[in-house]
LUMVEX-696553 format. One line per field, with one value per residue (C-alpha): residue in one letter; x, y, z; residue number from 1. Coordinates in steps of 0.02 Angstrom, whole numbers, always signed. Example, Ala and Ser with C-alpha at 12.3 -4.5 7.8 and 13.67 -1.06 7.14 Angstrom:
BEGIN
volo <- [a_s] .
X <- [+615_+684] .
Y <- [-225_-53] .
Z <- [+390_+357] .
pase <- [1_2] .
//
This chain:
BEGIN
volo <- [m_k_k_i_i_l_l_t_l_i_c_c_v_f_v_t_n_a_q_e_f_q_l_t_n_k_y_d_v_t_n_q_r_s_i_g_q_e_e_e_d_t_w_a_v_d_v_v_v_t_n_n_p_e_h_p_f_a_t_l_s_i_a_n_f_g_l_l_d_e_m_r_i_s_v_l_k_e_p_s_l_e_g_i_t_e_v_v_k_i_t_l_e_y_n_a_c_c_a_s_t_e_e_f_y_y_l_v_t_n_n_d_f_i_a_l_p_s_i_k_n_e_y_a_y_e_p_i_s_d_i_h_y_i_f_p_n_q_s_f_g_k_e_g_t_i_l_r_a_v_l_h_y_t_e_t_y_t_v_k_d_i_k_i_l_r_s_i_a_w_n_d_d_d_f_d_s_e_d_p_i_i_a_i_n_y] .
X <- [+1522_+1638_+1780_+1670_+1616_+1800_+1860_+1726_+1765_+1950_+1915_+1798_+1933_+2061_+1941_+1884_+2056_+2164_+2093_+2183_+2164_+2027_+2022_+1881_+1796_+1740_+1894_+1961_+2101_+2056_+2129_+2294_+2409_+2592_+2692_+2865_+2958_+2892_+3056_+3043_+2889_+2819_+2630_+2507_+2342_+2204_+2124_+1943_+1793_+1706_+1536_+1621_+1749_+1759_+1850_+2012_+2082_+2254_+2362_+2499_+2654_+2709_+2886_+2931_+2747_+2802_+2868_+2708_+2638_+2491_+2396_+2283_+2169_+2116_+2040_+2055_+1887_+1871_+2060_+2024_+2087_+1977_+1883_+1954_+1827_+1945_+2119_+2143_+2304_+2359_+2491_+2595_+2694_+2837_+2932_+3096_+3261_+3207_+3032_+2974_+2819_+2763_+2619_+2521_+2411_+2263_+2168_+1984_+1881_+1702_+1757_+1945_+2085_+2248_+2406_+2540_+2718_+2730_+2833_+2939_+3008_+3134_+3170_+3313_+3255_+3117_+3069_+3150_+3090_+2982_+2911_+2724_+2610_+2520_+2363_+2283_+2157_+2292_+2412_+2551_+2444_+2450_+2301_+2284_+2446_+2505_+2666_+2787_+2886_+2996_+2923_+3052_+2990_+3031_+3066_+2878_+2830_+2758_+2813_+2963_+2978_+2952_+3057_+2966_+3039_+2917_+2772_+2641_+2517_+2353_+2278_+2276_+2326_+2490_+2622_+2800_+2840_+2960_+3026_+2959_+3025_+3123_+3174_+3294_+3318_+3475] .
Y <- [+3206_+3261_+3159_+3004_+3025_+3056_+2905_+2791_+2859_+2821_+2647_+2612_+2666_+2549_+2406_+2422_+2455_+2331_+2163_+2023_+1838_+1782_+1608_+1500_+1337_+1329_+1215_+1074_+945_+759_+586_+604_+459_+417_+402_+328_+250_+266_+339_+480_+551_+615_+624_+672_+764_+806_+980_+983_+1101_+1060_+1020_+910_+804_+660_+772_+847_+1000_+979_+846_+914_+824_+862_+828_+812_+792_+782_+961_+1030_+1158_+1223_+1216_+1364_+1386_+1562_+1650_+1817_+1859_+1952_+1974_+2090_+1960_+1923_+1759_+1727_+1724_+1701_+1644_+1504_+1506_+1355_+1392_+1257_+1318_+1215_+1242_+1156_+1241_+1367_+1416_+1400_+1418_+1347_+1429_+1355_+1472_+1421_+1537_+1484_+1501_+1445_+1267_+1246_+1275_+1348_+1323_+1450_+1395_+1367_+1486_+1435_+1553_+1506_+1609_+1588_+1735_+1864_+1887_+2039_+1991_+1854_+1817_+1823_+1842_+2008_+2022_+2177_+2212_+2204_+2340_+2361_+2267_+2313_+2304_+2141_+2076_+1947_+2000_+1888_+2001_+2011_+2113_+2193_+2239_+2368_+2320_+2344_+2224_+2349_+2338_+2449_+2414_+2279_+2211_+2132_+1965_+1925_+2009_+1894_+1978_+1891_+1834_+1644_+1497_+1456_+1469_+1404_+1244_+1296_+1243_+1321_+1496_+1494_+1638_+1613_+1737_+1703] .
Z <- [-218_-360_-286_-282_-463_-515_-416_-499_-672_-651_-581_-733_-857_-779_-773_-950_-1025_-935_-892_-796_-794_-670_-584_-654_-628_-811_-843_-738_-728_-738_-772_-674_-718_-700_-859_-882_-739_-563_-501_-628_-541_-704_-719_-856_-827_-949_-954_-1000_-1008_-844_-930_-1060_-964_-1090_-1224_-1158_-1252_-1181_-1092_-984_-933_-757_-713_-527_-477_-298_-306_-381_-255_-346_-513_-561_-712_-757_-905_-993_-1071_-1236_-1266_-1418_-1546_-1694_-1673_-1501_-1358_-1214_-1165_-1044_-937_-840_-711_-625_-475_-408_-242_-198_-164_-296_-348_-528_-632_-796_-892_-1033_-1138_-1248_-1366_-1368_-1529_-1549_-1582_-1549_-1427_-1501_-1396_-1380_-1333_-1143_-1034_-883_-753_-619_-464_-341_-236_-255_-440_-522_-694_-777_-946_-993_-1142_-1151_-1247_-1330_-1184_-1050_-986_-1112_-1242_-1428_-1544_-1643_-1570_-1440_-1355_-1266_-1149_-1002_-863_-743_-567_-435_-254_-222_-362_-478_-663_-694_-882_-1008_-1152_-1300_-1348_-1487_-1568_-1647_-1765_-1741_-1903_-1897_-1792_-1880_-1741_-1762_-1667_-1538_-1365_-1207_-1164_-1004_-891_-750_-607_-509] .
pase <- [1_2_3_4_5_6_7_8_9_10_11_12_13_14_15_16_17_18_19_20_21_22_23_24_25_26_27_28_29_30_31_32_33_34_35_36_37_38_39_40_41_42_43_44_45_46_47_48_49_50_51_52_53_54_55_56_57_58_59_60_61_62_63_64_65_66_67_68_69_70_71_72_73_74_75_76_77_78_79_80_81_82_83_84_85_86_87_88_89_90_91_92_93_94_95_96_97_98_99_100_101_102_103_104_105_106_107_108_109_110_111_112_113_114_115_116_117_118_119_120_121_122_123_124_125_126_127_128_129_130_131_132_133_134_135_136_137_138_139_140_141_142_143_144_145_146_147_148_149_150_151_152_153_154_155_156_157_158_159_160_161_162_163_164_165_166_167_168_169_170_171_172_173_174_175_176_177_178_179_180_181_182_183_184_185_186] .
//
């Protein structure tokens, strides 16, 4: 009985202290359309709140649409940032000779969506490291701060260590305009 109580307590501590993104159907992709020349295979899609599809909060440009393997929309609830109710993450996964992902993050307030710079990760083989945003309520998170970090993995795909690339103190929605962050693993 004591072992069961101890195990339950340990699980509760991990669940409450470190949340992960969860797949959701609260958001959806609509209005898929070709942009540019047909031979470019570039498409645009609108991202909407499912119960309000006429007002997209983002439009994503997808290069090499034919190589797109999967698109996932997930949320991180209550990220412990003042005024932010959740974080929406849209992951585009491509497969060709090499695998790659592109992640788009949106901070959700009561009436707005705030975009963070996108992140691209490319993999020639098994990922040994990649870049992600880390929010205060996640493992390795820091109070009141959004971290952009490189996560290094062991052979069993557990996080070996992290390297902070940028630390964004959360106090407003004024982000620098910058190009996507790219990590290449070759």
